A tleap script that builds the chain and sets N, CA, C and O, in Angstrom:
source leaprc.protein.ff14SB
mol = sequence {
  NMET THR ALA LEU VAL VAL ILE PHE SER PHE
  ILE ILE VAL ALA PHE MET GLU ILE TYR VAL
  LYS LYS ILE LEU LYS GLU ASP SER ILE ASN
  VAL GLY LYS ALA LEU VAL THR ALA MET ALA
  LEU HIE ILE VAL ASP PRO LEU LEU ILE ASN
  ASP PHE VAL ALA LEU ASP ASN TYR SER ASP
  GLU ILE MET LYS ALA ASN THR GLU ILE ALA
  TYR ILE PHE ILE GLU LYS ASP GLY GLN VAL
  LEU LEU HIE THR PHE ARG GLU GLY PHE PRO
  LYS ASN LEU LEU ASN ILE GLY HIE ARG LYS
  ASP THR VAL ASP TYR MET ASN VAL ARG THR
  ASP LYS GLY LEU PHE LEU ASP PHE SER VAL
  PRO ILE TYR GLY GLY ARG ALA GLY MET LEU
  ARG VAL GLY PHE ASP GLU ARG CILE
}
set mol.1.N position { 15.349 -54.731 17.358 }
set mol.1.CA position { 13.997 -54.394 18.117 }
set mol.1.C position { 13.919 -53.140 18.721 }
set mol.1.O position { 12.875 -52.491 18.769 }
set mol.2.N position { 15.145 -52.721 19.253 }
set mol.2.CA position { 15.216 -51.282 19.987 }
set mol.2.C position { 14.766 -50.094 18.962 }
set mol.2.O position { 13.929 -49.211 19.145 }
set mol.3.N position { 15.665 -50.379 17.719 }
set mol.3.CA position { 15.430 -49.659 16.526 }
set mol.3.C position { 14.031 -49.294 16.224 }
set mol.3.O position { 13.560 -48.188 15.958 }
set mol.4.N position { 13.441 -50.496 16.324 }
set mol.4.CA position { 11.968 -50.575 15.763 }
set mol.4.C position { 10.979 -49.757 16.958 }
set mol.4.O position { 10.068 -48.992 16.640 }
set mol.5.N position { 11.274 -50.012 18.071 }
set mol.5.CA position { 10.489 -49.468 19.349 }
set mol.5.C position { 10.782 -47.826 19.189 }
set mol.5.O position { 9.848 -47.026 19.242 }
set mol.6.N position { 12.033 -47.442 19.007 }
set mol.6.CA position { 12.440 -46.036 18.913 }
set mol.6.C position { 11.557 -45.262 17.802 }
set mol.6.O position { 10.890 -44.246 18.000 }
set mol.7.N position { 11.711 -46.013 16.517 }
set mol.7.CA position { 10.998 -45.459 15.410 }
set mol.7.C position { 9.302 -45.470 15.781 }
set mol.7.O position { 8.632 -44.442 15.682 }
set mol.8.N position { 8.898 -46.385 16.087 }
set mol.8.CA position { 7.542 -46.514 16.622 }
set mol.8.C position { 7.164 -45.432 17.609 }
set mol.8.O position { 6.057 -44.898 17.541 }
set mol.9.N position { 8.052 -45.099 18.521 }
set mol.9.CA position { 7.671 -44.145 19.555 }
set mol.9.C position { 7.784 -42.794 18.848 }
set mol.9.O position { 6.938 -41.976 19.207 }
set mol.10.N position { 8.594 -42.420 17.981 }
set mol.10.CA position { 8.706 -41.123 17.350 }
set mol.10.C position { 7.442 -41.075 16.421 }
set mol.10.O position { 6.896 -39.975 16.331 }
set mol.11.N position { 6.896 -42.143 15.706 }
set mol.11.CA position { 5.684 -41.837 15.056 }
set mol.11.C position { 4.499 -41.521 15.909 }
set mol.11.O position { 3.677 -40.648 15.632 }
set mol.12.N position { 4.462 -42.357 17.060 }
set mol.12.CA position { 3.203 -41.914 18.008 }
set mol.12.C position { 3.318 -40.694 18.389 }
set mol.12.O position { 2.308 -39.992 18.331 }
set mol.13.N position { 4.572 -40.122 18.877 }
set mol.13.CA position { 4.769 -38.831 19.201 }
set mol.13.C position { 4.071 -37.800 18.238 }
set mol.13.O position { 3.192 -36.996 18.549 }
set mol.14.N position { 4.666 -37.998 16.963 }
set mol.14.CA position { 4.246 -37.255 15.919 }
set mol.14.C position { 2.603 -37.306 15.565 }
set mol.14.O position { 2.014 -36.278 15.230 }
set mol.15.N position { 2.024 -38.410 15.657 }
set mol.15.CA position { 0.577 -38.356 15.570 }
set mol.15.C position { -0.222 -37.726 16.711 }
set mol.15.O position { -1.286 -37.119 16.591 }
set mol.16.N position { 0.366 -37.931 17.682 }
set mol.16.CA position { -0.188 -37.346 19.081 }
set mol.16.C position { -0.126 -35.899 18.979 }
set mol.16.O position { -1.066 -35.209 19.374 }
set mol.17.N position { 0.961 -35.381 18.457 }
set mol.17.CA position { 1.210 -33.816 18.335 }
set mol.17.C position { 0.165 -33.120 17.291 }
set mol.17.O position { -0.349 -32.010 17.426 }
set mol.18.N position { -0.023 -34.035 16.223 }
set mol.18.CA position { -1.026 -33.502 15.190 }
set mol.18.C position { -2.398 -33.541 15.811 }
set mol.18.O position { -3.184 -32.611 15.631 }
set mol.19.N position { -2.742 -34.727 16.628 }
set mol.19.CA position { -4.153 -34.840 17.142 }
set mol.19.C position { -4.165 -33.531 18.189 }
set mol.19.O position { -5.024 -32.651 18.133 }
set mol.20.N position { -3.264 -33.551 18.976 }
set mol.20.CA position { -3.623 -32.569 20.081 }
set mol.20.C position { -3.805 -31.070 19.344 }
set mol.20.O position { -4.745 -30.364 19.710 }
set mol.21.N position { -3.049 -30.681 18.481 }
set mol.21.CA position { -3.096 -29.533 17.638 }
set mol.21.C position { -4.493 -29.276 17.074 }
set mol.21.O position { -5.093 -28.202 17.082 }
set mol.22.N position { -4.919 -30.483 16.570 }
set mol.22.CA position { -6.334 -30.576 15.987 }
set mol.22.C position { -7.321 -30.199 17.006 }
set mol.22.O position { -8.058 -29.220 16.885 }
set mol.23.N position { -7.319 -31.008 18.030 }
set mol.23.CA position { -8.213 -30.761 19.261 }
set mol.23.C position { -8.263 -29.416 19.810 }
set mol.23.O position { -9.323 -28.851 20.082 }
set mol.24.N position { -7.114 -28.908 19.971 }
set mol.24.CA position { -6.982 -27.414 20.611 }
set mol.24.C position { -7.420 -26.365 19.526 }
set mol.24.O position { -7.804 -25.258 19.902 }
set mol.25.N position { -7.375 -26.674 18.218 }
set mol.25.CA position { -7.725 -25.753 17.336 }
set mol.25.C position { -9.318 -25.556 17.160 }
set mol.25.O position { -9.858 -24.465 16.983 }
set mol.26.N position { -10.048 -26.942 17.249 }
set mol.26.CA position { -11.393 -27.143 17.321 }
set mol.26.C position { -11.952 -26.418 18.676 }
set mol.26.O position { -12.856 -25.592 18.554 }
set mol.27.N position { -11.439 -26.709 19.917 }
set mol.27.CA position { -11.775 -25.871 20.965 }
set mol.27.C position { -11.656 -24.493 20.884 }
set mol.27.O position { -12.600 -23.819 21.297 }
set mol.28.N position { -10.636 -23.925 20.412 }
set mol.28.CA position { -10.433 -22.478 20.113 }
set mol.28.C position { -11.711 -22.057 19.220 }
set mol.28.O position { -12.446 -21.140 19.586 }
set mol.29.N position { -11.897 -22.658 18.227 }
set mol.29.CA position { -13.183 -22.146 17.414 }
set mol.29.C position { -14.401 -22.188 18.207 }
set mol.29.O position { -15.173 -21.230 18.223 }
set mol.30.N position { -14.581 -23.119 18.780 }
set mol.30.CA position { -15.851 -23.225 19.633 }
set mol.30.C position { -15.981 -22.242 20.795 }
set mol.30.O position { -17.057 -21.760 21.147 }
set mol.31.N position { -14.813 -21.986 21.358 }
set mol.31.CA position { -14.672 -20.727 22.390 }
set mol.31.C position { -14.969 -19.554 21.685 }
set mol.31.O position { -15.784 -18.732 22.105 }
set mol.32.N position { -14.307 -19.422 20.558 }
set mol.32.CA position { -14.311 -18.155 19.842 }
set mol.32.C position { -15.783 -17.949 19.417 }
set mol.32.O position { -16.172 -16.785 19.512 }
set mol.33.N position { -16.682 -18.868 18.962 }
set mol.33.CA position { -17.912 -18.785 18.568 }
set mol.33.C position { -18.731 -18.233 19.720 }
set mol.33.O position { -19.377 -17.186 19.695 }
set mol.34.N position { -18.628 -19.005 20.642 }
set mol.34.CA position { -19.459 -18.534 21.987 }
set mol.34.C position { -19.090 -17.235 22.372 }
set mol.34.O position { -20.077 -16.515 22.518 }
set mol.35.N position { -17.969 -16.657 22.597 }
set mol.35.CA position { -17.688 -15.439 22.947 }
set mol.35.C position { -18.292 -14.357 21.955 }
set mol.35.O position { -18.821 -13.350 22.424 }
set mol.36.N position { -18.212 -14.564 20.561 }
set mol.36.CA position { -18.533 -13.544 19.888 }
set mol.36.C position { -20.159 -13.511 19.676 }
set mol.36.O position { -20.771 -12.541 19.227 }
set mol.37.N position { -20.680 -14.624 20.040 }
set mol.37.CA position { -22.185 -14.664 19.965 }
set mol.37.C position { -22.660 -14.000 21.275 }
set mol.37.O position { -23.660 -13.282 21.260 }
set mol.38.N position { -21.967 -14.224 22.404 }
set mol.38.CA position { -22.377 -13.454 23.508 }
set mol.38.C position { -22.122 -11.951 23.350 }
set mol.38.O position { -22.946 -11.088 23.649 }
set mol.39.N position { -21.039 -11.748 22.906 }
set mol.39.CA position { -20.656 -10.193 22.482 }
set mol.39.C position { -21.951 -9.694 21.735 }
set mol.39.O position { -22.513 -8.686 22.163 }
set mol.40.N position { -22.332 -10.206 20.889 }
set mol.40.CA position { -23.120 -9.670 19.748 }
set mol.40.C position { -24.579 -9.378 20.645 }
set mol.40.O position { -25.266 -8.360 20.548 }
set mol.41.N position { -24.786 -10.287 21.333 }
set mol.41.CA position { -26.098 -10.285 22.128 }
set mol.41.C position { -26.078 -8.897 22.959 }
set mol.41.O position { -26.988 -8.069 23.001 }
set mol.42.N position { -24.748 -8.837 23.652 }
set mol.42.CA position { -24.408 -7.608 24.664 }
set mol.42.C position { -24.587 -6.492 24.025 }
set mol.42.O position { -25.239 -5.631 24.615 }
set mol.43.N position { -24.136 -6.229 22.838 }
set mol.43.CA position { -24.114 -4.950 22.088 }
set mol.43.C position { -25.209 -4.410 21.302 }
set mol.43.O position { -25.170 -3.305 20.761 }
set mol.44.N position { -26.346 -5.350 21.246 }
set mol.44.CA position { -27.569 -4.800 20.604 }
set mol.44.C position { -28.206 -3.419 21.026 }
set mol.44.O position { -28.413 -2.513 20.218 }
set mol.45.N position { -28.461 -3.358 22.214 }
set mol.45.CA position { -29.065 -2.114 22.700 }
set mol.45.C position { -28.043 -0.950 22.590 }
set mol.45.O position { -28.527 0.036 22.034 }
set mol.46.N position { -26.940 -0.838 22.924 }
set mol.46.CA position { -26.017 0.244 22.643 }
set mol.46.C position { -25.908 0.631 21.200 }
set mol.46.O position { -25.800 1.816 20.887 }
set mol.47.N position { -25.937 -0.420 20.227 }
set mol.47.CA position { -25.653 -0.008 18.992 }
set mol.47.C position { -26.824 0.412 18.408 }
set mol.47.O position { -26.742 1.148 17.425 }
set mol.48.N position { -27.994 0.052 18.868 }
set mol.48.CA position { -29.358 0.353 18.349 }
set mol.48.C position { -29.578 1.806 18.682 }
set mol.48.O position { -30.136 2.483 17.818 }
set mol.49.N position { -29.245 2.339 19.727 }
set mol.49.CA position { -29.496 3.675 20.009 }
set mol.49.C position { -28.147 4.605 19.833 }
set mol.49.O position { -28.058 5.756 20.261 }
set mol.50.N position { -27.210 3.963 19.190 }
set mol.50.CA position { -25.864 4.509 18.607 }
set mol.50.C position { -25.166 5.269 20.140 }
set mol.50.O position { -24.885 6.453 20.322 }
set mol.51.N position { -25.061 4.369 20.873 }
set mol.51.CA position { -24.339 4.860 22.128 }
set mol.51.C position { -22.924 4.356 21.877 }
set mol.51.O position { -22.639 3.284 22.411 }
set mol.52.N position { -22.043 4.935 21.184 }
set mol.52.CA position { -20.765 4.428 20.604 }
set mol.52.C position { -19.836 4.555 21.912 }
set mol.52.O position { -18.908 3.755 22.032 }
set mol.53.N position { -20.033 5.432 22.792 }
set mol.53.CA position { -19.049 5.637 24.010 }
set mol.53.C position { -19.274 4.207 24.680 }
set mol.53.O position { -18.274 3.503 24.818 }
set mol.54.N position { -20.407 3.764 25.070 }
set mol.54.CA position { -20.460 2.443 25.640 }
set mol.54.C position { -19.984 1.276 24.896 }
set mol.54.O position { -19.496 0.366 25.566 }
set mol.55.N position { -20.047 1.137 23.516 }
set mol.55.CA position { -19.776 0.082 22.830 }
set mol.55.C position { -18.104 0.325 22.709 }
set mol.55.O position { -17.358 -0.654 22.718 }
set mol.56.N position { -17.621 1.567 22.607 }
set mol.56.CA position { -16.047 1.524 22.740 }
set mol.56.C position { -15.481 1.121 24.066 }
set mol.56.O position { -14.462 0.430 24.078 }
set mol.57.N position { -16.073 1.506 25.225 }
set mol.57.CA position { -15.923 0.932 26.491 }
set mol.57.C position { -15.898 -0.600 26.643 }
set mol.57.O position { -15.027 -1.253 27.218 }
set mol.58.N position { -16.926 -1.028 26.071 }
set mol.58.CA position { -17.280 -2.485 26.011 }
set mol.58.C position { -15.993 -3.193 25.232 }
set mol.58.O position { -15.390 -4.161 25.696 }
set mol.59.N position { -15.739 -2.679 24.226 }
set mol.59.CA position { -14.652 -3.306 23.352 }
set mol.59.C position { -13.306 -3.359 24.170 }
set mol.59.O position { -12.596 -4.365 24.205 }
set mol.60.N position { -13.033 -2.221 24.803 }
set mol.60.CA position { -11.764 -2.128 25.462 }
set mol.60.C position { -11.744 -3.031 26.584 }
set mol.60.O position { -10.708 -3.676 26.737 }
set mol.61.N position { -12.892 -3.237 27.571 }
set mol.61.CA position { -12.786 -4.141 28.479 }
set mol.61.C position { -12.844 -5.727 28.143 }
set mol.61.O position { -12.353 -6.617 28.838 }
set mol.62.N position { -13.460 -5.864 27.082 }
set mol.62.CA position { -13.167 -7.204 26.372 }
set mol.62.C position { -11.846 -7.481 25.909 }
set mol.62.O position { -11.400 -8.619 26.052 }
set mol.63.N position { -11.120 -6.527 25.337 }
set mol.63.CA position { -9.815 -6.797 24.910 }
set mol.63.C position { -8.876 -6.891 26.105 }
set mol.63.O position { -7.984 -7.738 26.151 }
set mol.64.N position { -9.097 -6.001 27.070 }
set mol.64.CA position { -8.422 -6.347 28.304 }
set mol.64.C position { -8.541 -7.807 29.096 }
set mol.64.O position { -7.656 -8.371 29.739 }
set mol.65.N position { -9.604 -8.147 28.905 }
set mol.65.CA position { -9.922 -9.234 29.633 }
set mol.65.C position { -9.610 -10.467 28.901 }
set mol.65.O position { -9.444 -11.493 29.561 }
set mol.66.N position { -9.498 -10.504 27.503 }
set mol.66.CA position { -9.035 -11.556 26.672 }
set mol.66.C position { -7.968 -11.178 25.715 }
set mol.66.O position { -8.185 -10.695 24.603 }
set mol.67.N position { -6.716 -11.447 26.258 }
set mol.67.CA position { -5.519 -10.973 25.667 }
set mol.67.C position { -5.260 -11.529 24.158 }
set mol.67.O position { -4.537 -10.969 23.334 }
set mol.68.N position { -5.969 -12.709 23.955 }
set mol.68.CA position { -5.836 -13.291 22.517 }
set mol.68.C position { -6.575 -12.650 21.491 }
set mol.68.O position { -6.358 -12.853 20.296 }
set mol.69.N position { -7.552 -11.785 21.982 }
set mol.69.CA position { -8.212 -10.863 21.057 }
set mol.69.C position { -7.323 -9.806 20.559 }
set mol.69.O position { -6.761 -8.999 21.299 }
set mol.70.N position { -7.198 -9.841 19.097 }
set mol.70.CA position { -6.348 -8.643 18.593 }
set mol.70.C position { -7.177 -7.448 18.040 }
set mol.70.O position { -6.735 -6.300 17.982 }
set mol.71.N position { -8.315 -7.793 17.674 }
set mol.71.CA position { -9.017 -6.531 17.168 }
set mol.71.C position { -10.677 -6.878 17.245 }
set mol.71.O position { -11.095 -8.036 17.251 }
set mol.72.N position { -11.407 -5.880 17.293 }
set mol.72.CA position { -12.865 -5.818 17.275 }
set mol.72.C position { -13.277 -4.943 16.477 }
set mol.72.O position { -12.754 -3.829 16.507 }
set mol.73.N position { -14.344 -5.241 15.545 }
set mol.73.CA position { -14.930 -4.029 14.869 }
set mol.73.C position { -16.297 -4.243 14.538 }
set mol.73.O position { -16.649 -5.420 14.613 }
set mol.74.N position { -17.219 -3.362 14.169 }
set mol.74.CA position { -18.526 -3.441 13.752 }
set mol.74.C position { -18.670 -2.947 12.461 }
set mol.74.O position { -18.267 -1.811 12.208 }
set mol.75.N position { -19.316 -3.811 11.403 }
set mol.75.CA position { -19.481 -3.088 10.080 }
set mol.75.C position { -20.915 -3.155 9.894 }
set mol.75.O position { -21.597 -3.978 10.504 }
set mol.76.N position { -21.464 -2.206 8.962 }
set mol.76.CA position { -22.847 -2.295 8.579 }
set mol.76.C position { -22.859 -1.704 7.123 }
set mol.76.O position { -22.297 -0.619 6.976 }
set mol.77.N position { -23.428 -2.290 6.052 }
set mol.77.CA position { -23.474 -2.004 4.924 }
set mol.77.C position { -22.032 -1.387 4.354 }
set mol.77.O position { -21.936 -0.334 3.724 }
set mol.78.N position { -21.138 -2.106 4.645 }
set mol.78.CA position { -19.748 -1.917 3.954 }
set mol.78.C position { -18.973 -0.765 4.781 }
set mol.78.O position { -17.804 -0.487 4.512 }
set mol.79.N position { -19.679 -0.128 5.780 }
set mol.79.CA position { -19.044 1.099 6.651 }
set mol.79.C position { -18.731 0.544 7.984 }
set mol.79.O position { -19.566 -0.093 8.627 }
set mol.80.N position { -17.614 0.764 8.376 }
set mol.80.CA position { -17.159 0.438 9.800 }
set mol.80.C position { -17.666 1.494 10.805 }
set mol.80.O position { -17.476 2.700 10.641 }
set mol.81.N position { -18.286 0.993 11.794 }
set mol.81.CA position { -19.092 1.844 12.712 }
set mol.81.C position { -18.068 1.985 13.983 }
set mol.81.O position { -18.000 3.063 14.573 }
set mol.82.N position { -17.380 1.014 14.333 }
set mol.82.CA position { -16.417 1.245 15.416 }
set mol.82.C position { -15.289 0.093 15.258 }
set mol.82.O position { -15.499 -1.026 14.791 }
set mol.83.N position { -14.190 0.528 15.686 }
set mol.83.CA position { -12.890 -0.432 15.502 }
set mol.83.C position { -12.099 -0.253 16.710 }
set mol.83.O position { -12.351 0.622 17.539 }
set mol.84.N position { -11.052 -1.164 16.816 }
set mol.84.CA position { -10.061 -0.941 17.885 }
set mol.84.C position { -8.867 -0.995 17.374 }
set mol.84.O position { -7.949 -1.350 18.113 }
set mol.85.N position { -8.638 -0.708 16.203 }
set mol.85.CA position { -7.152 -0.595 15.547 }
set mol.85.C position { -6.638 0.895 16.046 }
set mol.85.O position { -7.318 1.919 15.994 }
set mol.86.N position { -5.451 0.799 16.480 }
set mol.86.CA position { -4.877 2.161 16.893 }
set mol.86.C position { -4.094 2.817 15.626 }
set mol.86.O position { -3.864 4.026 15.626 }
set mol.87.N position { -3.730 2.062 14.646 }
set mol.87.CA position { -3.077 2.703 13.412 }
set mol.87.C position { -4.020 3.025 12.317 }
set mol.87.O position { -3.582 3.496 11.267 }
set mol.88.N position { -5.434 2.777 12.508 }
set mol.88.CA position { -6.332 2.917 11.513 }
set mol.88.C position { -6.865 1.849 11.041 }
set mol.88.O position { -6.185 0.842 11.234 }
set mol.89.N position { -7.931 1.685 10.439 }
set mol.89.CA position { -8.766 0.229 10.104 }
set mol.89.C position { -8.114 -0.164 8.625 }
set mol.89.O position { -7.967 0.554 7.636 }
set mol.90.N position { -7.784 -1.530 8.826 }
set mol.90.CA position { -7.137 -1.898 7.498 }
set mol.90.C position { -8.284 -2.368 6.695 }
set mol.90.O position { -9.034 -3.266 7.078 }
set mol.91.N position { -8.407 -1.730 5.553 }
set mol.91.CA position { -9.649 -1.920 4.547 }
set mol.91.C position { -9.744 -3.292 3.925 }
set mol.91.O position { -10.796 -3.647 3.394 }
set mol.92.N position { -8.660 -4.092 3.972 }
set mol.92.CA position { -8.725 -5.346 3.399 }
set mol.92.C position { -9.539 -6.448 4.213 }
set mol.92.O position { -9.921 -7.505 3.710 }
set mol.93.N position { -9.753 -6.069 5.521 }
set mol.93.CA position { -10.487 -6.865 6.486 }
set mol.93.C position { -11.993 -6.832 6.080 }
set mol.93.O position { -12.691 -7.743 6.526 }
set mol.94.N position { -12.606 -5.838 5.243 }
set mol.94.CA position { -14.011 -5.602 5.122 }
set mol.94.C position { -14.443 -6.913 4.041 }
set mol.94.O position { -15.439 -7.627 4.163 }
set mol.95.N position { -13.517 -6.991 3.085 }
set mol.95.CA position { -14.177 -7.984 2.089 }
set mol.95.C position { -13.671 -9.343 2.155 }
set mol.95.O position { -13.258 -9.845 1.110 }
set mol.96.N position { -13.644 -10.063 3.323 }
set mol.96.CA position { -13.162 -11.429 3.690 }
set mol.96.C position { -14.071 -12.256 3.106 }
set mol.96.O position { -13.565 -13.219 2.530 }
set mol.97.N position { -15.476 -12.162 3.070 }
set mol.97.CA position { -16.302 -13.244 2.478 }
set mol.97.C position { -17.027 -13.968 3.498 }
set mol.97.O position { -17.458 -15.085 3.211 }
set mol.98.N position { -17.229 -13.463 4.703 }
set mol.98.CA position { -17.953 -14.206 5.513 }
set mol.98.C position { -19.411 -14.577 5.379 }
set mol.98.O position { -20.015 -13.796 4.645 }
set mol.99.N position { -20.100 -15.492 5.853 }
set mol.99.CA position { -21.491 -15.747 5.852 }
set mol.99.C position { -22.158 -14.805 6.537 }
set mol.99.O position { -21.761 -14.528 7.669 }
set mol.100.N position { -23.297 -14.135 5.982 }
set mol.100.CA position { -23.942 -12.994 6.689 }
set mol.100.C position { -24.968 -13.503 7.666 }
set mol.100.O position { -25.322 -12.796 8.610 }
set mol.101.N position { -25.468 -14.736 7.464 }
set mol.101.CA position { -26.673 -15.266 8.442 }
set mol.101.C position { -26.407 -16.103 9.563 }
set mol.101.O position { -27.350 -16.553 10.213 }
set mol.102.N position { -25.002 -16.409 9.917 }
set mol.102.CA position { -24.687 -17.203 10.958 }
set mol.102.C position { -23.173 -16.848 11.581 }
set mol.102.O position { -22.378 -16.148 10.954 }
set mol.103.N position { -22.930 -17.319 12.660 }
set mol.103.CA position { -21.475 -17.155 13.193 }
set mol.103.C position { -20.545 -17.980 12.167 }
set mol.103.O position { -20.701 -19.159 11.848 }
set mol.104.N position { -19.599 -17.144 11.746 }
set mol.104.CA position { -18.628 -17.738 10.850 }
set mol.104.C position { -17.188 -17.369 11.247 }
set mol.104.O position { -16.909 -16.429 11.991 }
set mol.105.N position { -16.338 -18.169 10.698 }
set mol.105.CA position { -14.749 -17.666 10.850 }
set mol.105.C position { -13.804 -18.109 9.677 }
set mol.105.O position { -14.078 -18.986 8.858 }
set mol.106.N position { -12.882 -17.518 9.713 }
set mol.106.CA position { -12.012 -17.821 8.732 }
set mol.106.C position { -10.644 -17.306 9.147 }
set mol.106.O position { -10.500 -16.325 9.876 }
set mol.107.N position { -9.505 -18.127 8.566 }
set mol.107.CA position { -8.262 -17.766 8.893 }
set mol.107.C position { -7.781 -16.483 7.961 }
set mol.107.O position { -8.132 -16.317 6.793 }
set mol.108.N position { -7.024 -15.727 8.611 }
set mol.108.CA position { -6.816 -14.215 7.795 }
set mol.108.C position { -5.411 -13.995 8.064 }
set mol.108.O position { -4.955 -14.071 9.205 }
set mol.109.N position { -4.676 -13.710 6.986 }
set mol.109.CA position { -3.215 -13.328 7.176 }
set mol.109.C position { -3.270 -11.876 6.814 }
set mol.109.O position { -3.783 -11.457 5.777 }
set mol.110.N position { -2.712 -11.140 7.728 }
set mol.110.CA position { -2.437 -9.671 7.511 }
set mol.110.C position { -1.004 -9.339 7.667 }
set mol.110.O position { -0.228 -10.273 7.869 }
set mol.111.N position { -0.551 -8.123 7.599 }
set mol.111.CA position { 0.932 -7.776 7.847 }
set mol.111.C position { 1.273 -7.959 9.264 }
set mol.111.O position { 2.464 -7.988 9.575 }
set mol.112.N position { 0.286 -8.096 10.226 }
set mol.112.CA position { 0.494 -8.197 11.618 }
set mol.112.C position { 0.499 -9.672 12.042 }
set mol.112.O position { 0.726 -9.966 13.215 }
set mol.113.N position { 0.236 -10.671 11.044 }
set mol.113.CA position { 0.224 -12.089 11.371 }
set mol.113.C position { -0.953 -12.838 11.025 }
set mol.113.O position { -1.730 -12.352 10.204 }
set mol.114.N position { -1.206 -14.070 11.596 }
set mol.114.CA position { -2.318 -14.742 11.171 }
set mol.114.C position { -3.301 -14.914 12.245 }
set mol.114.O position { -2.987 -15.276 13.379 }
set mol.115.N position { -4.575 -14.631 11.843 }
set mol.115.CA position { -5.699 -14.516 12.957 }
set mol.115.C position { -6.926 -15.388 12.418 }
set mol.115.O position { -7.218 -15.644 11.249 }
set mol.116.N position { -7.566 -15.776 13.614 }
set mol.116.CA position { -8.824 -16.467 13.389 }
set mol.116.C position { -9.904 -15.433 13.506 }
set mol.116.O position { -10.211 -14.992 14.614 }
set mol.117.N position { -10.573 -14.973 12.255 }
set mol.117.CA position { -11.394 -13.886 12.134 }
set mol.117.C position { -12.798 -14.382 12.260 }
set mol.117.O position { -13.179 -15.156 11.382 }
set mol.118.N position { -13.615 -14.062 13.203 }
set mol.118.CA position { -14.932 -14.470 13.447 }
set mol.118.C position { -15.879 -13.359 13.211 }
set mol.118.O position { -15.623 -12.212 13.577 }
set mol.119.N position { -16.981 -13.693 12.597 }
set mol.119.CA position { -18.067 -12.846 12.242 }
set mol.119.C position { -19.369 -13.323 12.842 }
set mol.119.O position { -19.541 -14.540 12.899 }
set mol.120.N position { -20.332 -12.489 13.309 }
set mol.120.CA position { -21.663 -12.781 13.780 }
set mol.120.C position { -22.662 -11.722 13.631 }
set mol.120.O position { -22.414 -10.608 14.092 }
set mol.121.N position { -23.721 -11.950 13.058 }
set mol.121.CA position { -24.894 -10.922 12.748 }
set mol.121.C position { -25.182 -10.379 14.143 }
set mol.121.O position { -25.253 -11.060 15.166 }
set mol.122.N position { -25.337 -9.081 14.045 }
set mol.122.CA position { -26.051 -8.292 15.278 }
set mol.122.C position { -27.406 -8.130 15.184 }
set mol.122.O position { -27.741 -7.462 14.206 }
set mol.123.N position { -28.383 -8.563 15.951 }
set mol.123.CA position { -29.673 -8.342 15.771 }
set mol.123.C position { -30.271 -8.970 14.438 }
set mol.123.O position { -31.178 -8.404 13.828 }
set mol.124.N position { -29.775 -10.032 14.069 }
set mol.124.CA position { -30.175 -10.812 13.065 }
set mol.124.C position { -29.585 -10.179 11.599 }
set mol.124.O position { -30.073 -10.330 10.479 }
set mol.125.N position { -28.563 -9.542 11.927 }
set mol.125.CA position { -27.816 -8.746 10.626 }
set mol.125.C position { -28.429 -7.358 10.443 }
set mol.125.O position { -27.830 -6.578 9.703 }
set mol.126.N position { -29.451 -7.004 10.982 }
set mol.126.CA position { -30.146 -5.622 10.694 }
set mol.126.C position { -29.225 -4.582 11.391 }
set mol.126.O position { -29.137 -3.478 10.854 }
set mol.127.N position { -28.532 -4.821 12.528 }
set mol.127.CA position { -27.675 -3.733 13.301 }
set mol.127.C position { -26.401 -3.877 12.718 }
set mol.127.O position { -25.609 -2.997 13.058 }
set mol.128.N position { -25.934 -4.801 11.874 }
set mol.128.CA position { -24.498 -5.039 11.261 }
set mol.128.C position { -24.035 -6.369 11.648 }
set mol.128.O position { -24.726 -7.309 12.039 }
set mol.129.N position { -22.698 -6.317 11.475 }
set mol.129.CA position { -21.998 -7.467 11.791 }
set mol.129.C position { -20.761 -7.218 12.721 }
set mol.129.O position { -19.902 -6.372 12.469 }
set mol.130.N position { -20.751 -8.190 14.030 }
set mol.130.CA position { -19.553 -7.958 14.614 }
set mol.130.C position { -18.454 -8.735 14.233 }
set mol.130.O position { -18.722 -9.889 13.898 }
set mol.131.N position { -17.224 -8.368 14.199 }
set mol.131.CA position { -16.033 -9.246 13.849 }
set mol.131.C position { -14.986 -8.925 14.704 }
set mol.131.O position { -14.556 -7.801 14.964 }
set mol.132.N position { -14.599 -10.038 15.133 }
set mol.132.CA position { -13.504 -10.310 16.186 }
set mol.132.C position { -12.213 -11.189 15.571 }
set mol.132.O position { -12.352 -12.156 14.823 }
set mol.133.N position { -11.232 -10.783 15.929 }
set mol.133.CA position { -9.844 -11.369 15.572 }
set mol.133.C position { -9.012 -11.884 16.496 }
set mol.133.O position { -8.323 -11.139 17.194 }
set mol.134.N position { -8.980 -13.052 16.597 }
set mol.134.CA position { -8.112 -13.915 17.596 }
set mol.134.C position { -6.711 -14.174 17.113 }
set mol.134.O position { -6.543 -14.798 16.065 }
set mol.135.N position { -5.739 -13.745 17.793 }
set mol.135.CA position { -4.427 -13.988 17.566 }
set mol.135.C position { -3.941 -15.304 17.328 }
set mol.135.O position { -4.246 -16.080 18.233 }
set mol.136.N position { -3.225 -15.845 16.319 }
set mol.136.CA position { -3.253 -17.273 16.297 }
set mol.136.C position { -1.820 -17.574 17.030 }
set mol.136.O position { -1.590 -18.762 17.254 }
set mol.137.N position { -0.989 -16.766 17.363 }
set mol.137.CA position { 0.295 -16.979 18.077 }
set mol.137.C position { 0.056 -17.303 19.469 }
set mol.137.O position { 0.870 -18.005 20.068 }
set mol.138.N position { -0.811 -16.932 19.947 }
set mol.138.CA position { -1.098 -17.195 21.455 }
set mol.138.C position { -1.791 -18.540 21.728 }
set mol.138.O position { -2.072 -18.867 22.881 }
savepdb mol mol.pdb
quit
């Protein structure tokens, strides 16, 4: 009977761990979608008037306040308008295949690790796409 209780306890713990990881992942995705949507709304005006100093400052502030964010970039028509990569922009991030009409996310593996890569259209997509990568290790 004791062995059965111990085995049953291990099974419950394993299922709870899987369930908690699933719930935390869903919560991270919802928080990520909300954050990138708010960011896209905030950067419309500076982007439309080409105020890249304000956009760069905003990106720096967001990354300092949110340590789980690994990168931010804005792309339009296949061109990178702004990015936060110190060693240069990794071109393989441009062709991920996000949906262009809505907030979207994908798991992305790079040489730096695994990221949740979010994309959101800025000003209905007319001003470009905001992409934000959240580090999966945090």
